[in-house]
Backbone as a chain_set.jsonl record, in Angstrom:
{"seq": "XXXXXXXXXXXXXXXXXXXXXXXXXXXXXXXXXXXXXXXXXXXXXXXXXXXXXXXXXXXXXXXX", "coords": {"N": [[14.654, 90.441, 91.938], [15.225, 90.047, 88.677], [14.703, 87.647, 86.883], [16.767, 86.539, 84.519], [16.841, 84.43, 82.393], [14.472, 84.084, 81.876], [13.915, 86.033, 79.591], [12.596, 87.298, 76.441], [14.544, 87.872, 74.286], [16.07, 85.534, 74.635], [14.739, 83.352, 74.266], [14.572, 82.44, 71.433], [16.942, 82.111, 70.804], [17.09, 79.434, 72.194], [15.283, 78.027, 71.139], [16.677, 77.42, 68.914], [19.227, 75.902, 69.462], [17.438, 73.607, 70.571], [16.447, 72.663, 68.105], [18.885, 71.853, 67.165], [20.407, 69.957, 68.24], [17.588, 68.624, 68.384], [18.095, 67.995, 65.766], [20.057, 66.216, 65.333], [20.097, 64.152, 66.46], [18.128, 63.184, 65.08], [19.562, 62.889, 62.155], [21.339, 61.205, 63.266], [19.475, 58.859, 63.686], [18.808, 58.097, 61.454], [20.708, 57.503, 60.063], [21.243, 55.058, 61.203], [21.738, 54.566, 63.054], [20.677, 54.06, 66.692], [18.081, 54.288, 68.964], [19.186, 54.527, 72.031], [21.698, 55.578, 71.756], [21.398, 57.526, 69.46], [19.468, 59.7, 71.083], [21.433, 60.052, 73.153], [23.639, 61.359, 71.616], [21.896, 63.225, 70.838], [21.753, 64.985, 72.788], [24.376, 66.021, 73.162], [24.866, 66.841, 71.028], [23.389, 69.335, 71.022], [24.568, 70.453, 73.882], [26.891, 71.149, 72.348], [26.712, 72.364, 70.079], [24.605, 74.781, 71.223], [26.668, 75.405, 73.512], [28.952, 76.553, 71.679], [27.56, 78.803, 70.279], [26.579, 80.497, 72.582], [29.888, 80.856, 72.892], [30.498, 82.43, 70.654], [28.724, 84.83, 69.949], [29.092, 86.101, 72.512], [31.916, 87.07, 71.859], [30.896, 88.907, 69.884], [29.832, 90.359, 70.771], [31.442, 91.824, 72.931], [33.449, 92.992, 71.138], [35.617, 91.608, 70.254]], "CA": [[15.784, 90.116, 91.472], [14.667, 89.554, 87.462], [15.514, 86.17, 86.264], [17.69, 86.943, 83.016], [17.121, 83.518, 81.493], [13.389, 83.676, 80.882], [13.658, 86.728, 78.508], [12.102, 87.448, 74.873], [15.423, 87.636, 73.567], [16.781, 84.099, 74.952], [13.674, 82.311, 73.026], [15.179, 82.511, 69.781], [18.372, 81.073, 70.386], [16.961, 78.569, 72.838], [14.386, 77.612, 70.012], [17.717, 76.884, 67.936], [19.879, 74.81, 70.023], [16.478, 72.182, 70.673], [16.472, 72.755, 66.685], [19.855, 71.913, 66.673], [19.91, 68.933, 68.666], [16.584, 67.529, 67.417], [18.342, 67.725, 64.048], [21.469, 66.031, 65.035], [19.474, 63.048, 66.943], [17.45, 63.161, 63.449], [20.604, 62.751, 61.545], [21.449, 59.286, 64.037], [18.531, 57.557, 63.82], [18.746, 58.243, 59.816], [22.04, 57.097, 59.898], [21.226, 54.068, 61.616], [22.542, 54.469, 65.23], [19.157, 54.49, 66.92], [17.257, 54.236, 70.413], [19.47, 55.2, 73.61], [22.918, 56.434, 71.353], [20.652, 58.844, 69.158], [19.46, 60.402, 72.241], [23.073, 60.63, 73.677], [24.24, 62.518, 70.44], [21.418, 64.691, 70.439], [22.267, 65.96, 74.228], [26.164, 66.645, 73.428], [24.849, 68.049, 69.917], [22.601, 70.05, 72.149], [25.107, 71.67, 74.57], [27.738, 71.486, 71.992], [26.002, 73.759, 69.438], [24.666, 75.798, 72.383], [28.225, 76.826, 74.089], [29.891, 77.315, 70.25], [26.954, 79.784, 69.391], [26.852, 81.27, 72.826], [31.164, 81.442, 72.915], [30.376, 83.022, 69.205], [27.571, 85.89, 70.189], [29.748, 86.528, 73.111], [32.353, 87.442, 71.206], [31.2, 89.277, 68.644], [29.141, 91.907, 71.634], [32.039, 92.937, 73.391], [33.911, 93.726, 69.8], [36.681, 90.968, 69.806]], "C": [[14.936, 89.705, 90.315], [15.719, 88.488, 87.138], [15.951, 86.511, 84.603], [16.979, 86.072, 81.803], [15.73, 83.481, 80.778], [12.912, 85.281, 80.003], [13.503, 86.491, 77.435], [13.245, 87.44, 73.923], [15.867, 86.58, 73.278], [15.421, 83.656, 73.765], [14.492, 81.779, 71.737], [16.278, 81.801, 69.925], [18.622, 79.792, 71.281], [15.855, 77.429, 71.88], [15.477, 76.41, 69.374], [18.669, 76.033, 68.758], [18.99, 73.382, 70.032], [16.106, 72.065, 69.486], [17.895, 71.742, 66.933], [20.614, 70.392, 67.238], [18.888, 68.238, 68.428], [17.216, 67.1, 66.166], [19.653, 66.421, 64.634], [20.882, 64.012, 65.81], [19.139, 61.913, 65.492], [18.834, 61.923, 62.905], [20.983, 61.554, 62.455], [21.339, 58.501, 63.486], [18.588, 57.227, 62.202], [19.723, 57.452, 59.235], [22.319, 55.091, 60.642], [21.302, 53.424, 63.237], [20.738, 55.014, 66.276], [19.323, 54.17, 68.507], [18.531, 55.245, 71.587], [20.55, 55.935, 73.137], [22.212, 58.006, 70.952], [19.998, 59.813, 69.546], [20.457, 61.192, 73.042], [23.671, 61.781, 73.093], [23.295, 63.319, 70.324], [21.499, 65.238, 71.437], [23.602, 65.991, 73.872], [25.638, 67.419, 71.661], [24.484, 69.562, 70.027], [23.533, 71.184, 72.576], [26.245, 72.16, 73.437], [27.695, 72.509, 71.124], [25.345, 74.549, 70.348], [25.541, 76.251, 72.935], [28.794, 77.267, 72.886], [28.975, 78.749, 69.838], [27.184, 80.862, 70.85], [28.672, 81.854, 73.352], [30.728, 82.404, 71.543], [29.773, 84.299, 69.484], [28.546, 86.565, 70.84], [30.418, 87.688, 72.698], [32.566, 88.687, 70.524], [30.117, 90.432, 69.347], [30.392, 92.251, 72.069], [33.124, 93.74, 71.691], [35.149, 92.937, 69.231], [36.96, 90.422, 68.219]], "O": [[13.933, 89.054, 90.604], [16.949, 88.443, 87.124], [15.129, 86.682, 83.702], [16.626, 86.513, 80.709], [15.559, 83.088, 79.624], [11.73, 85.583, 79.837], [14.106, 85.505, 77.012], [13.027, 87.037, 72.781], [16.148, 86.28, 72.118], [15.468, 83.767, 72.54], [14.847, 80.648, 71.403], [16.55, 80.877, 69.157], [19.679, 79.164, 71.334], [15.784, 76.213, 72.056], [15.36, 75.187, 69.303], [18.661, 74.986, 68.112], [19.461, 72.303, 69.674], [15.207, 71.225, 69.431], [17.576, 70.563, 66.775], [21.39, 69.826, 66.469], [19.128, 67.051, 68.209], [16.944, 66.048, 65.588], [19.956, 65.704, 63.68], [21.415, 62.946, 65.501], [19.491, 60.81, 65.075], [19.004, 60.727, 63.137], [20.647, 60.595, 61.76], [22.066, 57.677, 62.931], [18.397, 56.074, 61.816], [19.644, 56.846, 58.166], [23.244, 54.287, 60.527], [21.077, 52.489, 64.005], [20.066, 56.043, 66.341], [20.357, 53.89, 69.114], [18.538, 56.465, 71.75], [20.742, 56.981, 73.758], [22.28, 59.084, 71.543], [19.776, 60.777, 68.813], [20.455, 62.354, 73.449], [24.086, 62.806, 73.633], [23.584, 64.333, 69.688], [21.291, 66.433, 71.227], [24.137, 65.975, 74.98], [26.136, 68.48, 71.283], [24.943, 70.566, 69.481], [23.56, 72.328, 72.122], [26.587, 73.343, 73.455], [28.444, 73.479, 71.232], [25.842, 75.634, 70.043], [25.562, 77.475, 73.061], [29.199, 78.429, 72.913], [29.506, 79.663, 69.207], [27.793, 81.913, 70.648], [28.851, 82.897, 73.981], [30.738, 83.555, 71.981], [30.585, 85.158, 69.14], [29.064, 87.52, 70.26], [30.058, 88.852, 72.874], [33.583, 89.373, 70.421], [29.608, 91.293, 68.629], [30.689, 93.301, 71.499], [33.293, 94.94, 71.474], [35.706, 93.244, 68.178], [38.006, 89.835, 67.943]]}, "num_chains": 1, "name": "protein.A"}
């Protein structure tokens, strides 16, 4: 069975998710919200952005 999660076509989107999460954490840190809250915000930003991106690309690929 082939593992599709390691496909080369998924690398750019995974990097995009990582950048979105890191940017969210950086913005929170610059805004004075540091420490654990910035880390939690970065994780939430990564998940929310990732899910939104996957939702939009799925709809586009199915022609909806």
